[in-house]
N, C-alpha and C positions, 0 to 999 in steps of 0.2 A: 359396587354394583351399578351405580349411576353412570360411571364411565363405560361399563360394558353395554348398557342400553344405548348410549350415544354411538358406539361403534357398530353395534349390530342391533337395530331396533326390532328385529324379527322375534316372534314368539319362541318360547323354549322348544327345543327339538325333541323328537321322540322317535321310536322305532329302532331296529337293529342296525348296527354299524355294518355288518357283513352284507345284509340285504341292500343297504344303501350303496355299498361298494359295487355290488353286482349290477344294480340299476344304472349307476353312473358309468359302468363299463359299457353297458348297452348304449347309453346316450349320456355324454357329460351334462351334469346338472339334474338329471333325473333322480339320483339318489338324494340330492339336497332337497328337491321338491317333496320327496317321500318323507323326509325327516322334518318337514315344516319350514325349511329355509327358502321361502319362495323367491326372494329377491336374488340370492346367490344362485339358486338353481336356474332362474331365468337368464341371468347374466352368463352363466357358464355355457348354457345351451345356445344362446344367441351369438356368442363371440365367434366360434368357428364358422357358423352359417354366414354371418356377416363378412367375415374375411374371405371365404370362398366366393361369395356373390361378387365382391369387389375384384378378385382375381379373374373371375370368369367374364365380368363386364369388360375389364381391360384387355383380356385376351381376345375376345370376339370383336371388340370395337377398334382396337389399335393393331394394325398389321405388324408394326415394328415390335410390339410387345410379344405378340404370338411367335414371331420369328426368333426373337432373342430367347424366349422360354424353350422352344423346341431345340434350338442349336446347343443349348446348355441343359438339355432335358435330364440327363442323369444327375447333375448337381441339384437341379430344381427338385427332382423326386426325392433325393436324399434329404435335403433341407426340409421339404414339406412333410414328409413322413416322420423324420426325426423330431421335428417340432410338434407334429400331431401326437406322437407317442408320449413325449414329455407332458404335453397339456392333458392328455387323456389320463395318465397316471396320477398327475396332480389332482384332477377332478375326482378320481377314485379315492385317493388318499384323504382329500378334504371331506368327502361324503362319509368315510369311515370314522374319522376322528371327530367330526362334528364341530360344534362351536367352541369346544375346549381346546382346539388346536392340538399341538404336539402332546399336550397333557392327556388328550383322549386316547393315546395309544396304550397307556398302561392299564392294568387291572381288568382286562377283558378275558372272557373264556377262550380256551385254546382253539376251539372250533372256529371262532371268528378270525383268529390269526391265520388259521389254515385256509379259510375261505378267501381272505385277502391275498394270500400267497398264490392261490389257484387263479384268482382273477388277474393278478399282476402278470403271471406266467402266460395266461391265455392271451392277454393284450400283446405281450412281447412277441409271442408266436404268430399271432394274427398279423401284426404290423410287419413282421419279418417276411411272411408269405406274400403280403401285398407288395412289399418293397421288391421282392424277387421277381414277381411278374411285371410290376411297373418299371423296374429297372431294365428288363429286357426290352419293353416297348421304347423306353427312353433311349437305350443304346441304338435301337433300330432308327429312331428319328435322327439322332445325332450323326450316325454313319451315312444313312441313306440320303439325307438332305444337305450334305456338305457339297457345295458346288464343285464340279469337276474342273481340275486346273487346266486351263487352255494351254496348248502347246505353242511355243513361240514360233512365229512365222512372218514372212514379209507382209502378209495381209492383215496382221493383228491390229495395227493402229487404226485401220479404217472401219473396224467392227463396232457395232452398237449393242448394248445389253438387250436381252429379250424383253418384249412388252409385258406390262403387268396385266394379269387377268382380273377382270371386274367381278366375276362370279356369275354374271348373267349373259355375257356374250359367249360366242364360240371359243372353246379351249383347244389349242393345237399343241401336241407334244411330239417332238421328233425322237424316235427310238434308234440308237445307233448300236448295232451289233459289231463287236470288235473282232477282226479276223486274226486272233492270236490267243495263245494260252498265257502269254506274258504281257499284261497291260502296261508295263514300263517300256516296252519296245518302241523306240523313236520312230520307226517306219511302219506303223500300223495302218492298215486299210480297214474300211468299214465293209464287213461282209453283208450287212443288212442295213437298209435305211427305210423305215416305215414311219409315216406320220399318222399318229392317233388323234382323232378329233372327237370332241363331245359337244353336243348341243343341249345346254342346260334348260332351255325354255321348253323344248318339245321332247326331252328325254330320248335322244337318239345318238348314235355313235357311228364312227366310220374309221377305216383303215386304208391308206393309200401307200403302196410300195413303190419305191423308185429303183429301177435296175441299176446295178453298180457300174455298168459300162456306159451310162448316160454321159455324154460329152458336155462339158461346160466351158463356154468361151467368154471369159470376163477379162479383157485386156487389162494388164496392170495389177490384177488381183489373182486370177486363177485360170489356167487353161490345161484341162486334163479330164480324165474320167472322174466322175463325182465321188467315187469311193476312195480316191487318193487325197481328197481335200482334208481329211482328218490328220494324215501324216504331215501335211503342208501347213495347216493353220489351226489344228485342234477342232473340238467340237463347235466352237463359236463360228469358225469359217464354214463348217458343214451346215450349220443352221442358216447362216446368211445366204449361202448358195441355194439351199432348198427354198427359202423364202422368195428369192429372185426367180427361181424356176417355176414355182407354182403360183407366185403372186399372192401369198397369204402371210399372215404373221405366225411365227412360231413362239409360243409362250414360254416353253421350257424344253430342255432335251435331257435324255437319260442315256447312260452308257452301260452296256451289258456285254461281258465277255463269255466265252464258252463255259468256263467253270461256274460262273454265276447262273447261267441258263440251266445247266445240268442240275445244280443244287436246288434251284427253285422248283423245278419239275419234281425232282425226288421228294422234296419237302412237302409238296402237295399230294404226294402219294401217287404220282404219275398223272398222266392226262389220257383221256379217252378220245382217240382219233379214228376217224372213218377214212381209211386209205382207199382212194378211189380206184387205183389200178396198182399192179405189182411194180416194184422198183428194183432195178439191178444196176449197180455201179461198180464197174471192174477196177476203178482207181480212186476209191474213196480215201482222202488224206487222213493219216493217223497223227496222234500227238507227237510221235517220234519222227515226223516228217517222212514217213513211208506211205505206202498205199496198201489197201486191202479191198477184197470183194465185199460188197454190201448187197444183201437181198432183204427186201421188205415185202411181205405178202399183202394182198388186198383184203379189205374188210375192216370192221371195227376192231380196235385192239387197245389195250391199256399199255401205254409206253412209259417206261421209266425215263429218267433224265438223259442217259447216254443214247437210248433208242430215239427219243424225241429230238435230240440234237442231230443225229444222223439223218433222220427223216426231213428235218427242216433245212439241213445244210447241203445234202447231196445235190449235185448239179450235173454230173455225167449221165445220170439215169434219165434225165429229161432236160428241159430248158430252164433258163434263169427265171422265166415268168411263171412256170409251174412251181418252181421252188419258192417264189414269193408268195404264191397262193398257199403252199403248204406251211410256210411260216405263219401266215395269218390263221390258218387252221389250228396251229398249235396255240397261238395267242388266245383264240376264242375258246379252245378247250381248257386252257389254263384258267381263263376267267370263269367258266362254268364250274371248274373244280374248286376255285376259291370261294365260290358262293355256298359251299357246304356248311354244315351245322357248326362244327367246332374248330375249323381250321384257323379262324382268326385268333383263337386263344393260343394256338401254337405258333402262329406266324412270327412273333418277335424273336423267339428262340431260333426259329428257322433262319430268319434274315440275319441274326447275329452271327450265324455260322458262315453266311455268304461273305460278310466282311466287306473289304474295300472293292469288291468286284463290280458292285452296283453303285453308280453316282448319278445324281440329278440336280438340276438347278431349279426344280419345282419349288415354288414358294411354300414353306411349311404352313402358312396361315390358311392355305386352301386345302389342306389334307382332309378335314372332316367334310367340307362341302362336296369335294370330288368323290369321296368314299360314299356319301349318301347318294349322289348322282349315279355312280357306277352301279350300285345295287339296285337302283330303280329302273335301269334300262333293260327292256326285254331283248332276248336274243335275236328276235325277228326284226328289231329296229336297229341292227348293226349292219352297215354296208362295208364290204371288203372289195377293193379294187387295186388294179395295178396299171402303171403306164406300159402299154403294150406296143410292140413294133408293127408297122404296116406291112401288108403282104401276106399275113396269115389268116387263120379263121377266127380271129378274136372278134368280140362284139364291137370293139372300138379300137383305135390305134392312135398313138401320139408320138411315136419315135420312128426314125428312118434308120434302117441298118446299113452299115458300111463295113465291109470286110476286105481289107487289102494288105499290102506289105507292112503297113504301119500298125496293123492290129485291127481288132474288132471294136467298133464304136456304134453307139446309138445317139443319133443327132435329134434333139428335141424339136417338134413342131409346135411352136409357141401357141398358135391359134387353137390347135386341137387340145393342148394341155389346158388352156384357159377354159375351153368348153367343158372338159371333164371336171376341172376343179370347181366350176360354178355349180355343178351337180352335187359333188361330194361335200363341198364346203359352202352349202347354200346359206342364205341369210336366215338365221333363226327367227327373227322378228317377222319376216314374211310368212314363214310357215305358221308361226303362232297366230298371226292376224287372220289367216285363212280367208282372205277376201276372194269373192267369186269374180273371176276374170273371164271376160268374153274376148276372144281373138277374132277380129273382123278383117277379112281381106278386102281391100279397096283398091282395085286396079292392078291386082296381081293374080297369077294363076292359083287355082284351088290347091294345087300341090305345094306351092310356096307358103301359102297361109297355113296349111296343115303342118308342114315342117316347122314353121315358126311357132305354132301352137304347141307342138310336141316338145320343142326345145325349151320353151317357156315353162311348160309343166315340169320338165325335168329339173328345173331350178327351184322347185318346191312352191311354185305359184299354183293356186287352185283354179285351173282352167275348167270352166263348166260348159263352154260352147265354142265352136268355131263356125263363124258365119261368113257371109259374103255381102258386101255393100252394093247397092245398085249403081253407084257411081264411084269413079276414082277419087282418091284423096291422098293427102300426104300422111306419112307415118306420124302417129300421135298416140298419147295415152290420156284417156278421158276418165275423170273420176266422178262418179255419181254419189257414192257414200263417203262423206268427208271423214268419217270415223276410220276409213281404210286408206287414209292419205299416205301413210308410210309405204304401204305396198305399191301404191300408184307411183310415187316418186322413185321408189327402187326399181320398178319395172321400166319406167322412163329412162333410167340410167342404163338398164340392160339394152335398151334400143338406141342408146347414144343420144338421148334427148336431155334437155336441161331440167325438165320437170313436167309433171302432169297439169292438165288444164281441166276445167269444170266440163261435164257433160252437158250438151245443149238441153234445154228444158223439153224440147219436142222430140228428143230421142227416146224411143220406147224400150230400150234395153233395161232389163231388170238386174243386170250384174252390178256389182260394186265398182268394177273398173273395166274399161273397154280399151283394149290395145288395138289400135288401127295399124294394120300392115299395109302401107300405102305403095304407090308406084315408085317412090324413091327408096324403098327398102332394099338394103344391100347385105343385110345380115345383122347379128347382134353386135353389141359394142365390142365383145371379146374377139370377134372375127376382124374388126376393123382396126383394133389397137396394136396389132403385131405386124 
């Protein structure tokens, strides 16, 4: 008896073993507390909580751990839930037998054995159901976040890996739609190139489509239409060329073929698209390499996957630029559909069916932050745009058409592209700081100052006034509120200056920052850099 007290100094237990088993099934250790075994109960309850806290801390704090866990997600889930089930059953058994150990199994009423059997079966069924759902999510993570294998090509050696996303700066993802039903085809072209961008500080997003006929001239690396880059050097080359064309960083890319597109739309239950005008394509390409007539009526309609693919892909019914806008419509409609009530519960099984058709280099450690960000962005805060050709009735243009014996090409105007990019991919910290900016003409015509003011405002600067100075001066950025220094220096860079200077004490401006458009003004830095 003295030895028993040394091993378990707790008071003698009491209560029903079956009740204790049920309580420990609800929470390991609860049954032990019910029977008076406070130390044992507290230890059993604290152990899994502590282990979970350690795993969560490592996962959230160390990107390498998060990546490793997600890339081996199915194994991690199996080990975690298997260990959890064993631990849970052990806690239930310990609560049932009490301090007598295995000797406590004998001599009990049949109803207590029946209760223990029911509790054990309930735990096995519950863990099995959890494993089934979790395994689907794990399979999704493992398949979806496996980096796409780059195709070998002459330019591969010169390529660099995508930059790491900090979580607070702008995130840019290149979506490549593959023009084939066979993703192993070595001569694939990209049917779609869209850069998706997220501003985590201001909860806004954007889409910019690049026409497939855009000509890229990079001697020694690539000279052809941009949609041929994938066949030449894989997704890494496509990413590098888009970065060079737009002057931005691409954090990750994703590959999507026709099959994946169709299945995702179907899995979402279709997408609701408002077709602006009727579309007729007399030569829509079929999967069997034939053609068929395609008719799509105007008006709002729920499209299944095959219909959405035809709507997004047809180009004989209109122009490539209209097609790019339609593709963005489908993406927006899909996002709205995914914001539904229960679709996220079905998404793992859906994506498990998509299989290898979707690949991305997106860092698994950023899945949860981006998911939270995406759900917080209002539909009205999403900008959709396209690189358009000059000579039409578009609101802006960045490409020059050339149609000759050698084929149809779109040659980029680097200055105009830089101007559009500065608007779509504005500096998030500038928008967040929201400094009041006064644009002051000093030695230039009112029209010049007004145009400069409009272009500065388009870059997410908060222009509160456009004024005229009584005397001419040189272009400068003057900062009154030092708390807005970041905006002042960023604006100085936009004007091709090295930095902002303090606003003179006798200047009556109430703005945080004053941008002086002087007699030496020749445009923004993006105009002069190309």
